[in-house]
C-alpha positions in Angstrom: 56.6 -47.3 11.3 59.3 -47.4 8.6 60.8 -44.1 10.1 61.2 -45.6 13.5 63.0 -48.7 12.1 65.1 -47.0 9.5 66.3 -43.7 10.9 67.9 -42.7 7.7 64.5 -42.3 6.0 63.6 -38.8 7.4 66.9 -37.5 6.0 66.1 -39.1 2.7 62.8 -37.4 2.7 64.3 -34.1 3.7 66.9 -34.4 1.1 64.3 -35.2 -1.5 62.1 -32.2 -0.6 65.2 -29.8 -0.8 66.0 -31.3 -4.3 62.5 -30.9 -5.4 62.4 -27.4 -4.3 65.8 -26.6 -6.1 64.5 -28.2 -9.3 61.2 -26.1 -9.0 63.2 -22.9 -8.6 65.4 -23.9 -11.5 62.3 -24.6 -13.7 60.9 -21.2 -12.8 64.1 -19.4 -13.6 64.3 -21.2 -17.0 60.6 -20.4 -17.8 61.4 -16.7 -16.9 64.5 -16.6 -19.1 62.5 -18.1 -22.0 59.6 -15.7 -21.6 59.0 -12.5 -23.6 59.8 -9.3 -21.9 57.0 -7.4 -20.2 57.6 -4.4 -22.4 56.4 -6.4 -25.5 52.9 -7.2 -24.1 50.2 -6.2 -26.6 47.6 -3.4 -25.6 46.3 -0.1 -26.7 49.2 2.4 -27.3 49.1 5.4 -25.0 48.9 8.8 -26.8 51.6 11.3 -26.1 50.9 13.2 -22.8 47.2 12.1 -22.8 47.9 8.4 -22.4 45.0 6.0 -22.9 42.4 8.1 -21.0 40.8 9.6 -24.2 39.8 6.1 -25.3 37.5 5.8 -22.3 36.0 9.3 -22.4 33.0 10.7 -24.4 32.2 11.7 -27.0 34.7 10.0 -29.2 36.5 7.3 -27.0 36.1 3.8 -28.4 35.3 2.4 -25.1 33.1 5.2 -23.8 29.5 4.4 -23.0 30.2 0.7 -22.7 29.9 -1.5 -19.6 32.8 -3.6 -18.2 31.8 -6.7 -20.1 31.5 -5.0 -23.4 34.9 -3.2 -22.9 36.8 -6.2 -22.0 35.2 -8.4 -24.7 36.4 -5.8 -27.2 39.8 -5.7 -25.7 40.1 -9.3 -26.0 39.1 -9.3 -29.8 41.6 -6.5 -30.3 44.6 -7.8 -28.4 44.2 -11.5 -27.6 44.2 -13.4 -24.3 46.7 -11.3 -22.6 47.3 -7.5 -22.8 48.3 -4.6 -20.7 46.6 -1.2 -20.1 49.0 1.6 -19.7 48.7 5.4 -19.6 45.7 5.9 -17.3 45.9 8.9 -14.9 47.3 8.1 -11.5 47.3 4.3 -12.3 50.1 1.8 -12.7 50.0 -0.5 -15.8 47.6 -3.3 -15.3 47.9 -6.7 -17.0 44.5 -8.2 -18.2 44.6 -12.1 -18.8 41.7 -14.2 -20.0 43.7 -17.4 -19.7 42.5 -19.9 -17.0 46.0 -21.2 -16.6 47.2 -17.6 -16.0 44.4 -17.0 -13.4 45.4 -20.2 -11.6 49.0 -19.0 -11.6 48.0 -15.7 -10.3 46.1 -17.2 -7.3 48.6 -20.0 -6.7 51.3 -17.2 -6.1 49.3 -14.8 -4.1 50.6 -16.2 -0.8 48.9 -16.2 2.6 48.4 -12.5 2.6 47.0 -11.5 -0.8 47.5 -8.0 -2.0 44.3 -6.7 -3.6 44.7 -3.2 -5.2 41.8 -0.8 -5.8 39.3 1.4 -3.8 42.0 4.0 -3.3 39.5 6.8 -2.8 37.8 4.9 0.1 41.2 4.0 1.5 42.2 7.8 1.3 39.0 8.7 3.2 39.4 6.2 6.1 43.2 6.6 6.4 43.5 10.4 6.0 40.1 12.1 6.3 38.4 10.2 9.2 41.2 8.1 10.8 39.8 9.3 14.1 36.9 7.0 13.6 38.4 4.3 11.3 41.2 2.9 13.6 41.1 -0.2 11.2 40.8 0.1 7.4 38.6 -3.0 7.1 39.1 -6.2 5.2 38.4 -4.7 1.7 41.1 -2.0 2.2 43.7 -3.7 4.5 46.8 -5.4 3.2 49.6 -7.6 4.5 49.8 -8.3 8.3 47.0 -5.8 9.0 44.7 -7.6 6.8 45.8 -11.1 8.1 45.4 -10.0 11.8 41.7 -8.9 11.2 40.8 -11.8 8.9 42.0 -14.4 11.3 39.9 -12.8 14.0 36.7 -12.7 12.1 36.9 -15.9 10.1 35.7 -18.1 13.0 32.6 -15.8 13.3 31.7 -15.1 9.7 32.7 -18.4 7.9 31.0 -21.0 10.0 27.7 -22.3 8.8 26.2 -22.5 12.3 26.8 -18.7 12.6 24.7 -18.2 9.5 21.9 -20.6 10.4 21.1 -18.8 13.6 19.7 -16.0 11.5 17.4 -18.0 9.2 14.3 -17.0 11.2 15.3 -13.2 11.1 16.2 -13.3 7.4 12.8 -15.1 6.7 10.9 -12.6 8.7 12.4 -9.7 6.8 11.5 -11.6 3.5 7.9 -11.7 4.7 7.9 -8.0 5.3 9.1 -7.5 1.7 6.4 -9.7 0.4 3.9 -7.7 2.3 5.2 -4.5 0.7 5.0 -6.1 -2.7 1.3 -7.1 -2.1 0.6 -3.3 -1.4 2.5 -2.3 -4.5 0.7 -4.7 -6.7 -2.7 -3.4 -5.4 -1.8 0.0 -6.5 -0.9 -1.2 -10.0 -3.3 -1.5 -13.0 -1.0 -4.1 -14.6 -0.1 -6.2 -11.6 3.4 -4.8 -12.2 6.1 -3.7 -9.8 6.9 0.0 -9.9 9.8 1.6 -11.8 11.7 2.1 -8.6 11.3 -1.4 -7.2 15.1 -1.7 -6.9 14.8 0.7 -4.0 12.5 -1.7 -2.2 15.3 -4.4 -2.6 17.7 -1.9 -1.2 15.5 -1.4 1.8 15.1 -5.2 2.2 18.9 -5.5 2.1 19.6 -2.7 4.6 17.0 -4.1 7.0 18.7 -7.6 6.7 22.2 -6.1 7.1 21.2 -4.1 10.3 19.3 -7.1 11.9 22.4 -9.1 11.5 25.3 -6.7 11.8 23.7 -4.4 14.4 21.1 -6.7 16.1 18.4 -4.2 15.4 15.4 -3.8 13.1 15.0 -0.3 11.5 11.6 -0.8 9.9 12.9 -0.1 6.4 9.9 -2.0 4.8 7.2 -0.2 6.7 4.8 1.1 4.1 4.8 4.5 6.0 8.6 5.0 5.9 9.2 8.4 4.3 11.5 9.0 1.4 13.5 11.5 3.6 14.0 9.0 6.4 17.4 8.5 7.7 17.4 4.9 6.4 16.5 6.0 2.9 19.3 8.6 3.2 21.7 5.7 4.1 20.6 3.8 1.0 21.0 6.9 -1.3 24.5 7.4 0.2 25.4 3.7 -0.5 24.4 4.1 -4.0 26.2 7.5 -4.5 29.4 6.1 -2.7 29.5 3.2 -5.3 29.2 5.7 -8.2 31.9 7.8 -6.7 34.3 5.0 -6.4 33.5 4.1 -10.0 34.4 7.6 -11.2 37.5 8.0 -9.0 39.0 4.5 -9.1 37.9 2.8 -12.2 37.4 5.6 -14.7 40.4 7.8 -15.6 40.6 10.5 -12.8 43.1 13.0 -11.7 41.8 13.1 -8.0 45.1 12.0 -6.6 46.8 15.2 -8.0 43.9 17.7 -7.5 40.7 17.7 -5.4 37.9 17.0 -7.8 34.1 17.6 -7.4 33.6 13.9 -7.3 36.2 13.5 -4.5 34.5 16.1 -2.5 31.1 14.4 -3.0 32.8 11.2 -2.0 34.0 12.6 1.2 30.6 14.1 2.0 28.8 10.8 1.3 31.3 8.9 3.4 30.9 11.3 6.3 27.1 10.5 6.3 27.7 6.7 6.2 30.3 6.8 8.9 28.1 8.9 11.3 25.1 6.6 10.6 27.0 3.4 11.2 28.7 4.8 14.4 25.4 5.9 15.8 23.8 2.5 15.4 26.8 0.7 16.5 27.0 2.7 19.7 23.3 2.0 20.3 23.8 -1.7 19.8 26.7 -1.7 22.2 24.6 0.1 24.8 21.9 -2.4 24.4 24.4 -5.2 24.9 25.6 -3.6 28.2 21.9 -3.4 29.5 21.0 -7.0 28.3 20.6 -9.3 31.4 23.2 -12.0 31.5 21.9 -15.4 30.3 24.0 -18.4 30.1 21.7 -20.0 27.5 21.9 -16.9 25.2 24.0 -17.6 22.0 26.0 -14.5 21.2 25.2 -12.8 18.0 27.7 -11.9 15.3 28.0 -8.5 16.6 28.4 -9.5 20.2 31.2 -11.9 19.2 33.0 -9.3 17.2 32.8 -6.7 20.0 34.3 -9.1 22.4 37.1 -9.8 20.0 37.8 -6.0 19.3 35.5 -3.1 19.1 37.6 -1.6 16.2 37.2 -4.9 14.3 33.5 -4.8 14.9 33.3 -1.2 13.7 35.2 -2.0 10.5 33.2 -5.1 9.8 29.8 -3.2 10.3 31.0 -0.4 8.0 32.0 -2.9 5.3 28.7 -4.9 5.7 26.6 -1.8 5.5 28.3 -0.6 2.4 28.8 -3.8 0.4 25.7 -5.6 1.7 23.2 -3.2 0.5 24.2 -3.1 -3.1 25.5 -6.6 -3.9 22.7 -8.7 -2.4 19.8 -6.5 -3.7 21.3 -6.5 -7.3 22.0 -10.3 -7.2 18.3 -10.7 -6.3 17.2 -8.4 -9.1 19.3 -10.5 -11.6 17.9 -13.9 -10.4 14.4 -12.5 -10.6 15.0 -11.5 -14.2 16.4 -14.7 -15.4 13.6 -16.8 -13.8 11.0 -14.3 -15.2 12.3 -14.9 -18.7 12.7 -18.6 -18.3 9.4 -19.9 -17.2 10.3 -23.6 -17.4 13.1 -23.0 -14.9 10.8 -21.0 -12.8 8.2 -23.8 -12.7 10.8 -26.4 -11.9 12.1 -24.3 -9.1 8.6 -23.7 -7.6 8.0 -27.5 -7.7 11.2 -28.1 -5.7 10.2 -25.4 -3.3 6.6 -26.8 -2.8 8.0 -30.2 -2.4 10.5 -29.4 0.3 8.6 -26.6 2.0 4.9 -27.4 1.3 3.3 -25.3 4.0 4.1 -21.7 3.8 2.4 -21.0 7.2 5.3 -22.6 8.8 8.8 -21.0 9.1 11.2 -22.1 6.4 14.3 -23.7 8.0 18.0 -23.7 7.1 17.7 -27.5 6.6 15.0 -27.1 4.0 17.1 -24.3 2.1 20.0 -26.7 2.2 17.9 -29.3 0.4 16.9 -27.0 -2.4 19.6 -27.8 -5.0 17.7 -26.4 -8.0 17.2 -23.1 -6.1 21.0 -22.9 -5.5 21.6 -23.8 -9.2 19.2 -21.0 -10.3 21.2 -18.5 -8.3 24.6 -19.8 -9.5 23.5 -19.6 -13.2 22.3 -16.0 -12.7 25.6 -15.1 -11.1 27.6 -16.8 -14.0 25.7 -14.7 -16.8 25.5 -11.4 -14.8 27.8 -11.4 -11.7 27.7 -8.2 -9.7 31.5 -8.5 -9.3 33.1 -9.0 -12.7 36.6 -10.0 -11.8 39.6 -10.0 -9.4 42.7 -7.8 -9.2 45.9 -9.0 -7.5 49.5 -7.6 -7.0 51.9 -10.4 -6.5 55.2 -10.2 -4.6 56.9 -12.7 -6.9 57.8 -12.6 -10.6 55.5 -14.9 -12.7 55.1 -15.9 -16.3 51.6 -15.5 -17.8 51.0 -16.7 -21.4 54.7 -16.7 -22.1 55.3 -13.0 -20.9 57.4 -12.0 -17.9 55.2 -10.3 -15.3 57.4 -8.6 -12.7 56.4 -8.7 -9.0 54.3 -5.7 -8.0 52.4 -5.6 -11.3 48.6 -5.3 -11.1 46.9 -8.3 -12.7 43.2 -8.4 -13.6 41.1 -11.6 -14.4 37.8 -10.5 -15.9 36.0 -13.7 -15.1 32.6 -12.3 -16.5 34.2 -12.6 -20.0 35.3 -16.2 -19.4 31.9 -17.2 -17.9 30.3 -16.0 -21.2 32.6 -17.9 -23.5 31.7 -21.1 -25.2 35.2 -22.3 -24.5 34.3 -22.8 -20.9 30.4 -23.2 -20.9 28.3 -24.9 -23.6 25.6 -22.4 -24.8 27.0 -19.7 -22.5 24.2 -17.2 -23.4 21.5 -19.6 -22.3 20.2 -19.6 -18.8 20.4 -23.3 -17.9 20.6 -23.9 -14.1 20.8 -27.7 -14.9 24.4 -27.3 -15.7 25.1 -26.9 -11.9 23.3 -30.2 -10.9 25.2 -33.4 -10.6 22.4 -35.1 -12.6 23.1 -32.9 -15.6 24.3 -34.4 -18.9 28.0 -34.5 -19.2 28.3 -32.4 -22.2 26.5 -29.6 -20.3 27.8 -30.0 -16.8 29.7 -27.2 -15.1 32.0 -30.0 -13.8 33.8 -29.9 -17.0 34.7 -26.2 -16.5 38.0 -25.2 -14.9 37.5 -24.1 -11.3 39.2 -20.8 -11.9 36.5 -19.7 -14.4 33.5 -19.1 -12.1 34.6 -17.2 -9.0 31.7 -15.0 -7.8 33.2 -14.7 -4.4 36.8 -14.9 -5.3 39.2 -17.6 -4.3 41.8 -18.4 -1.6 42.4 -16.5 1.6 40.7 -13.3 0.4 37.5 -15.2 -0.4 34.5 -12.9 0.3 34.0 -12.9 4.1 30.3 -12.5 3.8 29.7 -15.2 1.1 27.8 -17.5 3.3 25.6 -14.9 4.7 24.8 -13.2 1.5 24.0 -16.5 -0.2 21.7 -17.5 2.6 19.7 -14.2 2.4 19.3 -14.6 -1.3 18.3 -18.2 -1.1 15.5 -17.5 1.6 14.1 -14.5 -0.3 14.0 -16.2 -3.7 12.4 -19.2 -2.2 9.6 -17.2 -0.6 9.1 -15.0 -3.6 8.8 -17.8 -6.1 6.6 -19.9 -3.8 4.0 -17.1 -3.7 4.3 -15.4 -7.2 4.6 -16.2 -10.8 7.0 -13.7 -12.3 6.8 -12.4 -15.9 8.8 -10.0 -17.9 7.0 -8.2 -20.7 9.9 -6.0 -22.1 13.1 -6.5 -24.0 16.4 -8.0 -22.8 17.6 -6.4 -19.6 20.3 -3.9 -20.1 23.3 -3.9 -17.8 25.6 -1.1 -16.8 28.8 -0.8 -14.6 28.9 1.5 -11.6 31.7 -0.4 -9.9 29.3 -3.4 -9.9 27.7 -5.0 -12.9 24.1 -4.2 -12.4 20.6 -4.0 -14.0 20.1 -0.8 -15.9 16.3 -1.1 -16.6 13.4 -0.7 -14.1 12.3 -4.0 -12.5 8.8 -3.9 -13.9 8.0 -7.6 -13.4 4.4 -8.7 -13.7 3.5 -10.8 -10.7 0.5 -13.1 -10.1 -0.2 -15.1 -6.9 0.0 -18.9 -7.4 
């Protein structure tokens, strides 16, 4: 109203904004000029010719044989809250920062089309080896306008809550199939323990769920009679092998960019199988769609909506879902199981909540009931805090920034190892303890996660490149955990779980939980 009466006001606002922008630019320039040069960043000094690669290699490398958490905790002790890793074969220098303020600066300057480096071996396969099939690289591999074009198309499909809730009944049915399989496994055990290879059953559950959602089909992965040489099991094995290959090629020091290594050849072979498997089932799903009678009351599935948008987009999304979905959700479930099994008070409290909200297990659990299970959500978040499958984020900014008083030129890779921050008493009181209560609004103020900076705990990332499948993955885990702990009491009769890093931060010991019906 004032603008309409005093026409000079918009000009004043415009001039004010211009002045504010100029002052901001000036402040950034002054900060840059006062910062220490990039070359003075601390970090392990590269050896002549060999660089820093020997430090990570057996038998004498100081970081060899350690997982991601152990390596980056040691680096922080040695070099402080910011450092640079130089001299790794085929890699650009990467800045590592443990500062929350730096991490916020990184995200605030990533722009609307964030650049996420990494997964070069998978990008090489899709772009150069099988570009006849992979017309689009996919969200995990694309950058710039290509990434933005695809993300803007799939966001309305994948990020809406209603898109996820339509699958609750399907996800619940698959969870029931896993429980039936568990009953069979327990009947075959003298100790009421799950077998050493139970993680593979979680892989099967995850593949079945991914295919039901991404391909509109049930494979029967949890069928007790499914053989170990079935096509579905081969897909699971290929997914595991692919993650191991990516870790060896893109995380550990490797010369694959200069010479074809045995691991690169194995990676190509594994990806060939995954590609053929996905395309076979995608073609079959598309054929079923064509033969499906038209029904105005039918709500299109995620796959149907993606194919209508762009078949190449659908293909890329299914490929990414099949690869990422199998490993991440199953290993998240394994970690939640472990922490609840080793914290019986939390387990009892969770079961009480489940029984209160969903008292009759003979009825289907609903998305509304899941939404009401706040302690369930807290249990999962706390497990993801202590042992997240994804340990941090890498970004390459297109602007110069100052981090912890150092000049970081544009185009520099920046790593935020959030897992280290999540296990620091600087950010979480008693960080080594599993305390789901810290995520509840009713928690004591001295314990509450509300006191923690929002850039510390980021299991699905932040900003425009937030994990596209986070809602779906979270819903799958919530439904399964609710059903498992309603039926069984979990016990863990062994020492502390060991964790390893094979691209993901994951359990290293067999999941030999002792289960008893309740």
